[in-house]
KEZAZA-558853 format. One record per residue (C-alpha): residue number from 0; residue in one letter; x, y, z. Coordinates in pm, 1 decimal, decimal comma. Example, Ala and Ser with C-alpha at 12.3 -4.5 7.8 and 13.67 -1.06 7.14 Angstrom:
# KEZAZA-558853
(r 0 'a' (1230,0 -450,0 780,0))
(r 1 's' (1367,0 -106,0 714,0))
# end
This chain:
# KEZAZA-558853
(r 0 'x' (-2611,2 1241,2 -8259,0))
(r 1 'x' (-2485,5 1022,2 -7979,7))
(r 2 'x' (-2523,8 1120,7 -7623,4))
(r 3 'x' (-2207,1 1213,9 -7444,7))
(r 4 'x' (-2092,8 957,6 -7189,7))
(r 5 'x' (-2157,9 1036,1 -6828,7))
(r 6 'x' (-1878,4 1214,3 -6650,0))
(r 7 'x' (-1630,1 989,2 -6478,3))
(r 8 'x' (-1606,4 1232,4 -6190,5))
(r 9 'x' (-1792,1 1080,8 -5893,1))
(r 10 'x' (-2074,4 1277,7 -5744,6))
(r 11 'x' (-2003,0 1428,6 -5407,4))
(r 12 'x' (-2156,1 1236,0 -5122,5))
(r 13 'x' (-2420,5 1401,3 -4915,2))
(r 14 'x' (-2280,3 1534,5 -4594,6))
(r 15 'x' (-2411,2 1393,8 -4272,5))
(r 16 'x' (-2627,8 1632,9 -4078,8))
(r 17 'x' (-2479,2 1759,1 -3752,7))
(r 18 'x' (-2779,7 1628,7 -3558,1))
(r 19 'x' (-2740,3 1278,5 -3701,5))
(r 20 'x' (-2368,4 1282,8 -3628,3))
(r 21 'x' (-2436,8 1392,1 -3272,0))
(r 22 'x' (-2691,7 1114,1 -3220,5))
(r 23 'x' (-2442,5 859,5 -3351,5))
(r 24 'x' (-2180,9 985,5 -3107,8))
(r 25 'x' (-2430,0 982,7 -2820,0))
(r 26 'x' (-2528,5 624,2 -2896,8))
(r 27 'x' (-2174,9 512,7 -2815,4))
(r 28 'x' (-2197,2 660,6 -2464,2))
(r 29 'x' (-2408,9 489,4 -2195,1))
(r 30 'x' (-2695,8 701,2 -2064,0))
(r 31 'x' (-2541,3 744,2 -1715,2))
(r 32 'x' (-2225,3 865,4 -1885,6))
(r 33 'x' (-2424,5 1133,5 -2068,0))
(r 34 'x' (-2568,8 1256,8 -1738,7))
(r 35 'x' (-2227,3 1271,0 -1575,4))
(r 36 'x' (-2085,7 1456,0 -1875,8))
(r 37 'x' (-2371,3 1707,2 -1850,8))
(r 38 'x' (-2301,1 1760,5 -1480,7))
(r 39 'x' (-1930,7 1815,7 -1544,1))
(r 40 'x' (-2008,9 2050,4 -1834,1))
(r 41 'x' (-2233,0 2271,5 -1617,9))
(r 42 'x' (-1979,9 2294,6 -1337,3))
(r 43 'x' (-1682,1 2356,0 -1567,0))
(r 44 'x' (-1886,4 2635,1 -1727,6))
(r 45 'x' (-1949,3 2785,9 -1384,7))
(r 46 'x' (-1580,7 2754,2 -1299,9))
(r 47 'x' (-1486,6 2929,5 -1623,8))
(r 48 'x' (-1735,2 3207,0 -1550,1))
(r 49 'x' (-1598,7 3250,3 -1198,6))
(r 50 'x' (-1256,4 3328,4 -1339,5))
(r 51 'x' (-1408,8 3640,8 -1497,0))
(r 52 'x' (-1501,0 3787,7 -1157,8))
(r 53 'x' (-1162,5 3955,3 -1137,1))
(r 54 'x' (-1257,2 4163,5 -1440,6))
(r 55 'x' (-1637,4 4188,9 -1424,8))
(r 56 'x' (-1911,2 4195,7 -1165,5))
(r 57 'x' (-2130,7 3884,2 -1126,5))
(r 58 'x' (-2420,7 4061,8 -1299,4))
(r 59 'x' (-2205,2 4135,2 -1604,4))
(r 60 'x' (-2090,5 3771,7 -1620,6))
(r 61 'x' (-2449,2 3650,5 -1586,1))
(r 62 'x' (-2560,2 3874,0 -1871,2))
(r 63 'x' (-2272,4 3749,8 -2086,0))
(r 64 'x' (-2360,3 3387,3 -2013,4))
(r 65 'x' (-2736,7 3419,5 -2068,1))
(r 66 'x' (-2710,3 3643,2 -2375,1))
(r 67 'x' (-2467,3 3412,7 -2554,3))
(r 68 'x' (-2669,8 3107,2 -2452,6))
(r 69 'x' (-2989,6 3266,2 -2584,4))
(r 70 'x' (-2827,7 3350,1 -2919,0))
(r 71 'x' (-2687,2 2998,4 -2957,3))
(r 72 'x' (-3020,6 2835,5 -2872,5))
(r 73 'x' (-3212,6 3068,0 -3104,1))
(r 74 'x' (-2979,5 2981,8 -3393,6))
(r 75 'x' (-2981,4 2606,7 -3330,3))
(r 76 'x' (-3343,4 2555,7 -3226,2))
(r 77 'x' (-3515,6 2825,6 -3434,9))
(r 78 'x' (-3828,0 2821,3 -3217,7))
(r 79 'x' (-4167,9 2908,4 -3360,5))
(r 80 'x' (-4364,8 3132,5 -3129,1))
(r 81 'x' (-4635,4 3246,3 -3367,3))
(r 82 'x' (-4990,9 3170,8 -3265,3))
(r 83 'x' (-4924,2 3168,7 -2891,5))
(r 84 'x' (-5192,1 3306,1 -2663,0))
(r 85 'x' (-5136,6 3591,1 -2418,4))
(r 86 'x' (-5138,3 3336,6 -2139,0))
(r 87 'x' (-4848,0 3157,5 -2306,5))
(r 88 'x' (-4643,6 3475,9 -2325,3))
(r 89 'x' (-4717,9 3543,0 -1957,2))
(r 90 'x' (-4584,0 3196,1 -1874,2))
(r 91 'x' (-4272,8 3261,4 -2083,0))
(r 92 'x' (-4222,7 3592,3 -1902,4))
(r 93 'x' (-4243,0 3428,8 -1558,5))
(r 94 'x' (-4019,6 3147,0 -1679,7))
(r 95 'x' (-3756,7 3389,9 -1804,8))
(r 96 'x' (-3776,8 3602,8 -1489,4))
(r 97 'x' (-3714,1 3301,6 -1265,5))
(r 98 'x' (-3430,1 3188,9 -1492,7))
(r 99 'x' (-3260,2 3527,7 -1489,4))
(r 100 'x' (-3293,3 3587,5 -1116,1))
(r 101 'x' (-3181,1 3232,2 -1039,3))
(r 102 'x' (-2858,9 3283,4 -1232,1))
(r 103 'x' (-2801,7 3631,4 -1091,6))
(r 104 'x' (-2839,3 3511,9 -732,0))
(r 105 'x' (-2622,4 3205,9 -796,4))
(r 106 'x' (-2337,5 3406,1 -949,8))
(r 107 'x' (-2351,5 3651,5 -660,0))
(r 108 'x' (-2313,7 3349,7 -430,7))
(r 109 'x' (-2036,7 3213,0 -649,9))
(r 110 'x' (-1842,9 3536,1 -607,1))
(r 111 'x' (-1843,8 3485,2 -229,8))
(r 112 'x' (-1835,7 3106,0 -183,0))
(r 113 'x' (-1647,4 2805,1 -316,4))
(r 114 'x' (-1843,2 2659,4 -605,8))
(r 115 'x' (-1907,7 2333,0 -420,7))
(r 116 'x' (-2073,5 2510,9 -129,6))
(r 117 'x' (-2273,7 2745,3 -353,9))
(r 118 'x' (-2416,6 2454,9 -555,8))
(r 119 'x' (-2487,9 2252,3 -240,3))
(r 120 'x' (-2699,1 2526,9 -84,4))
(r 121 'x' (-2869,2 2607,9 -415,0))
(r 122 'x' (-2959,8 2240,2 -451,4))
(r 123 'x' (-3207,5 2280,4 -165,9))
(r 124 'x' (-3444,9 2434,1 -422,5))
(r 125 'x' (-3503,8 2124,4 -638,0))
(r 126 'x' (-3479,9 1906,3 -327,8))
(r 127 'x' (-3763,3 2107,8 -174,6))
(r 128 'x' (-3973,0 2064,8 -489,7))
(r 129 'x' (-3917,4 1687,7 -480,7))
(r 130 'x' (-4013,4 1663,3 -113,9))
(r 131 'x' (-4313,6 1894,8 -152,5))
(r 132 'x' (-4454,8 1671,1 -425,6))
(r 133 'x' (-4440,3 1363,9 -201,1))
(r 134 'x' (-4661,9 1259,6 89,3))
(r 135 'x' (-4425,1 1007,2 244,8))
(r 136 'x' (-4316,9 1057,8 604,0))
(r 137 'x' (-3975,3 922,2 514,9))
(r 138 'x' (-3908,4 1245,0 327,1))
(r 139 'x' (-3891,3 1423,3 661,3))
(r 140 'x' (-3569,5 1231,0 717,1))
(r 141 'x' (-3421,1 1371,2 397,0))
(r 142 'x' (-3525,2 1723,5 496,3))
(r 143 'x' (-3355,3 1678,9 835,4))
(r 144 'x' (-3042,3 1541,2 668,7))
(r 145 'x' (-3024,2 1832,8 425,6))
(r 146 'x' (-3079,9 2072,5 715,8))
(r 147 'x' (-2791,6 1911,2 902,8))
(r 148 'x' (-2572,2 1963,5 598,4))
(r 149 'x' (-2657,9 2332,2 582,0))
(r 150 'x' (-2593,5 2365,0 955,2))
(r 151 'x' (-2241,6 2231,2 894,6))
(r 152 'x' (-2187,0 2513,3 643,6))
(r 153 'x' (-2321,6 2792,7 862,8))
(r 154 'x' (-2071,1 3054,7 981,5))
(r 155 'x' (-2157,0 2983,8 1344,1))
(r 156 'x' (-2047,8 2621,1 1298,6))
(r 157 'x' (-1685,8 2733,8 1298,9))
(r 158 'x' (-1625,7 2742,3 923,5))
(r 159 'x' (-1508,8 3047,6 731,9))
(r 160 'x' (-1809,0 3092,6 503,4))
(r 161 'x' (-1970,1 3417,0 388,8))
(r 162 'x' (-2316,6 3455,6 536,5))
(r 163 'x' (-2417,4 3684,0 248,8))
(r 164 'x' (-2294,4 3420,3 5,1))
(r 165 'x' (-2508,6 3155,5 175,7))
(r 166 'x' (-2811,1 3384,2 156,7))
(r 167 'x' (-2756,5 3442,9 -215,4))
(r 168 'x' (-2720,4 3066,4 -270,4))
(r 169 'x' (-3042,1 3000,3 -78,2))
(r 170 'x' (-3217,5 3269,0 -285,2))
(r 171 'x' (-3088,7 3102,7 -601,9))
(r 172 'x' (-3235,3 2775,4 -475,8))
(r 173 'x' (-3572,6 2939,9 -423,9))
(r 174 'x' (-3567,2 3078,7 -777,4))
(r 175 'x' (-3454,6 2735,8 -900,8))
(r 176 'x' (-3765,6 2584,0 -744,8))
(r 177 'x' (-3978,4 2843,0 -924,6))
(r 178 'x' (-3785,1 2774,5 -1244,5))
(r 179 'x' (-3870,0 2403,5 -1221,4))
(r 180 'x' (-4240,5 2476,5 -1179,2))
(r 181 'x' (-4246,1 2729,2 -1463,1))
(r 182 'x' (-4039,0 2499,2 -1684,5))
(r 183 'x' (-4302,7 2227,5 -1651,3))
(r 184 'x' (-4580,3 2478,8 -1722,5))
(r 185 'x' (-4404,8 2621,1 -2027,9))
(r 186 'x' (-4321,9 2272,9 -2155,9))
(r 187 'x' (-4687,2 2173,0 -2144,9))
(r 188 'x' (-4801,0 2483,6 -2337,4))
(r 189 'x' (-4520,7 2549,6 -2587,1))
(r 190 'x' (-4380,6 2270,4 -2806,1))
(r 191 'x' (-4014,2 2188,3 -2843,8))
(r 192 'x' (-3752,0 2427,2 -2715,2))
(r 193 'x' (-3952,7 2738,6 -2799,0))
(r 194 'x' (-4043,7 2812,3 -2439,2))
(r 195 'x' (-3689,0 2770,6 -2314,7))
(r 196 'x' (-3535,4 2982,8 -2589,6))
(r 197 'x' (-3789,0 3260,6 -2536,3))
(r 198 'x' (-3728,4 3243,1 -2160,5))
(r 199 'x' (-3353,6 3280,9 -2218,3))
(r 200 'x' (-3421,2 3594,0 -2423,3))
(r 201 'x' (-3647,2 3734,0 -2151,1))
(r 202 'x' (-3382,0 3656,6 -1889,3))
(r 203 'x' (-3118,7 3838,0 -2095,2))
(r 204 'x' (-3344,3 4143,6 -2118,5))
(r 205 'x' (-3409,4 4135,2 -1741,9))
(r 206 'x' (-3039,4 4110,5 -1654,5))
(r 207 'x' (-2921,6 4353,2 -1926,0))
(r 208 'x' (-2961,8 4676,9 -1720,9))
(r 209 'x' (-2741,9 4536,2 -1443,9))
(r 210 'x' (-2491,0 4358,5 -1666,3))
(r 211 'x' (-2444,3 4627,5 -1930,2))
(r 212 'x' (-2420,5 4907,0 -1671,7))
(r 213 'x' (-2146,6 4729,9 -1477,2))
(r 214 'x' (-1966,7 4565,4 -1771,1))
(r 215 'x' (-1984,5 4846,8 -2023,5))
(r 216 'x' (-1797,6 4831,3 -2352,1))
(r 217 'x' (-1552,2 4575,7 -2211,9))
(r 218 'x' (-1816,4 4309,8 -2272,0))
(r 219 'x' (-1763,2 4359,9 -2646,6))
(r 220 'x' (-1394,4 4265,8 -2634,5))
(r 221 'x' (-1337,7 3965,1 -2866,7))
(r 222 'x' (-1173,3 3747,9 -2600,5))
(r 223 'x' (-1457,2 3824,1 -2356,3))
(r 224 'x' (-1720,4 3730,8 -2613,8))
(r 225 'x' (-1528,0 3409,5 -2686,5))
(r 226 'x' (-1527,6 3319,0 -2317,1))
(r 227 'x' (-1898,0 3402,7 -2301,1))
(r 228 'x' (-1968,3 3165,6 -2589,0))
(r 229 'x' (-1770,0 2895,9 -2410,2))
(r 230 'x' (-1963,7 2950,3 -2087,8))
(r 231 'x' (-2293,6 2950,6 -2277,4))
(r 232 'x' (-2209,5 2623,5 -2450,6))
(r 233 'x' (-2078,9 2450,7 -2137,5))
(r 234 'x' (-2351,1 2578,2 -1904,4))
(r 235 'x' (-2651,5 2560,3 -2135,7))
(r 236 'x' (-2639,8 2404,7 -2481,3))
(r 237 'x' (-2415,7 2102,8 -2418,7))
(r 238 'x' (-2575,7 1983,8 -2091,3))
(r 239 'x' (-2925,6 2048,2 -2227,9))
(r 240 'x' (-2854,4 1824,7 -2527,4))
(r 241 'x' (-2689,5 1552,7 -2318,5))
(r 242 'x' (-2968,0 1546,4 -2059,9))
(r 243 'x' (-3244,4 1519,3 -2319,0))
(r 244 'x' (-3065,4 1230,1 -2488,3))
(r 245 'x' (-3011,7 1057,0 -2152,6))
(r 246 'x' (-3379,4 1094,1 -2059,1))
(r 247 'x' (-3477,4 910,3 -2378,0))
(r 248 'x' (-3274,9 607,4 -2267,8))
(r 249 'x' (-3312,9 581,9 -1890,8))
(r 250 'x' (-3587,6 604,0 -1624,1))
(r 251 'x' (-3651,4 952,0 -1486,2))
(r 252 'x' (-3587,0 830,5 -1130,7))
(r 253 'x' (-3240,0 704,0 -1219,8))
(r 254 'x' (-3175,1 1033,8 -1396,8))
(r 255 'x' (-3273,8 1221,8 -1080,5))
(r 256 'x' (-3044,7 1010,7 -864,0))
(r 257 'x' (-2747,9 1079,4 -1090,2))
(r 258 'x' (-2826,9 1451,3 -1092,6))
(r 259 'x' (-2804,9 1442,3 -713,1))
(r 260 'x' (-2429,5 1404,7 -752,0))
(r 261 'x' (-2402,2 1762,0 -880,2))
(r 262 'x' (-2290,7 1923,1 -550,0))
(r 263 'x' (-2006,0 1672,7 -521,5))
(r 264 'x' (-1910,6 1729,6 -884,8))
(r 265 'x' (-1908,7 2105,2 -824,8))
(r 266 'x' (-1675,7 2061,7 -528,4))
(r 267 'x' (-1438,2 1847,9 -735,8))
(r 268 'x' (-1439,1 2101,6 -1020,1))
(r 269 'x' (-1367,2 2374,7 -765,9))
(r 270 'x' (-1076,8 2172,1 -630,2))
(r 271 'x' (-922,8 2082,9 -966,9))
(r 272 'x' (-986,3 2398,7 -1172,3))
(r 273 'x' (-1020,1 2676,0 -913,8))
(r 274 'x' (-799,1 2524,7 -640,6))
(r 275 'x' (-1074,6 2566,3 -381,0))
(r 276 'x' (-990,9 2343,7 -84,7))
(r 277 'x' (-1280,1 2255,7 144,1))
(r 278 'x' (-1266,0 2147,0 505,5))
(r 279 'x' (-1371,9 1804,4 626,9))
(r 280 'x' (-1694,1 1952,1 769,3))
(r 281 'x' (-1776,5 2115,9 436,7))
(r 282 'x' (-1729,0 1785,9 252,6))
(r 283 'x' (-1954,8 1623,8 514,2))
(r 284 'x' (-2217,4 1892,5 448,2))
(r 285 'x' (-2204,3 1823,4 75,0))
(r 286 'x' (-2238,7 1450,1 144,1))
(r 287 'x' (-2549,7 1514,9 359,2))
(r 288 'x' (-2723,0 1710,6 83,1))
(r 289 'x' (-2626,9 1455,3 -184,3))
(r 290 'x' (-2760,3 1164,4 23,4))
(r 291 'x' (-3077,4 1360,2 103,6))
(r 292 'x' (-3133,5 1431,6 -265,3))
(r 293 'x' (-3075,5 1067,6 -361,1))
(r 294 'x' (-3310,7 953,4 -87,6))
(r 295 'x' (-3585,0 1197,9 -183,6))
(r 296 'x' (-3556,4 1088,4 -547,0))
(r 297 'x' (-3569,6 716,4 -466,5))
(r 298 'x' (-3875,5 753,8 -245,3))
(r 299 'x' (-4081,6 967,4 -480,4))
(r 300 'x' (-4431,0 855,3 -567,7))
(r 301 'x' (-4459,8 600,8 -851,7))
(r 302 'x' (-4437,8 745,9 -1203,5))
(r 303 'x' (-4758,6 856,9 -1368,0))
(r 304 'x' (-4913,3 675,4 -1662,7))
(r 305 'x' (-4720,7 667,6 -1988,3))
(r 306 'x' (-4796,7 937,0 -2238,0))
(r 307 'x' (-4757,7 1225,0 -1996,4))
(r 308 'x' (-4490,1 1476,9 -2082,3))
(r 309 'x' (-4185,8 1409,5 -1863,2))
(r 310 'x' (-4032,5 1689,4 -1663,2))
(r 311 'x' (-3747,7 1866,2 -1832,5))
(r 312 'x' (-3395,9 1784,5 -1724,7))
(r 313 'x' (-3193,7 1985,1 -1489,6))
(r 314 'x' (-2982,2 2268,9 -1579,4))
(r 315 'x' (-3100,4 2507,3 -1847,4))
(r 316 'x' (-3311,4 2349,8 -1944,7))
(r 317 'x' (-3596,2 2170,0 -1898,1))
(r 318 'x' (-3553,2 2021,6 -1564,5))
(r 319 'x' (-3305,3 2150,4 -1501,8))
(r 320 'x' (-3034,3 2244,8 -1486,1))
(r 321 'x' (-2808,4 2488,7 -1566,8))
(r 322 'x' (-2803,5 2501,1 -1294,8))
(r 323 'x' (-2724,2 2634,5 -1329,9))
# end
């Protein structure tokens, strides 16, 4: 009995994995381009979220953003949290609390301020962390320059800016500073994206009482969920992926300098998408904070020996930010 000839039908080719396809696409983009794309993604996500304020309170929008982001990260990353010590869970809890409160305060500021101004004031948080970690006297100059920028935004400087909005933005910056510290702690204790994903879940639980109470059943509308997914992708997943890829291909100091452009990018997004027109003094204030952030980054102490875990990028996100 002769064996039947092999089928002439060609075997289907193995499909490329999404991760491999993404890495191939990233390779075609220079590292600085990835950082700029991440910055734009975060700010476009914030602009999209701000358009929901006519229908929902800031707390409801924050819950929608964090909850969808947590679900997306949990599905994509599939973190393994088994075997963690109680101390690790305490770190995750503090990490998630800072993440949730940072976003809640920022969105409350966003409801009262142009996005460019809100991000500029919030940026004092990471700027303060950078200056606090340095012992150079030159950093006092950057602190004074950032202070001058904030003075240009103050209501008593003649501009029409909400004082309550500025206070919320400053509070968001303080929580952002705590987020950066807790992000580094969680990153050193929990491998991969497990710490971040768990922190997103904790943040969603923390914000849920405020968001669900104010948003109600309207949060379950299909178009609202779709917008929430878009905000979660733009504000969390996409910039997180881009920033990690950029950090693999460029020095951390250069990465930090590029991230300093975020207040200016936020102002441009506000102008183009939200039609928020700033005064000359407000643009000058943003320029002061951007220059101060660039200066503080350039004058940081020399990098530590190789082999040490680098700080997470800005945004959601190991830092970061995302920012918001």
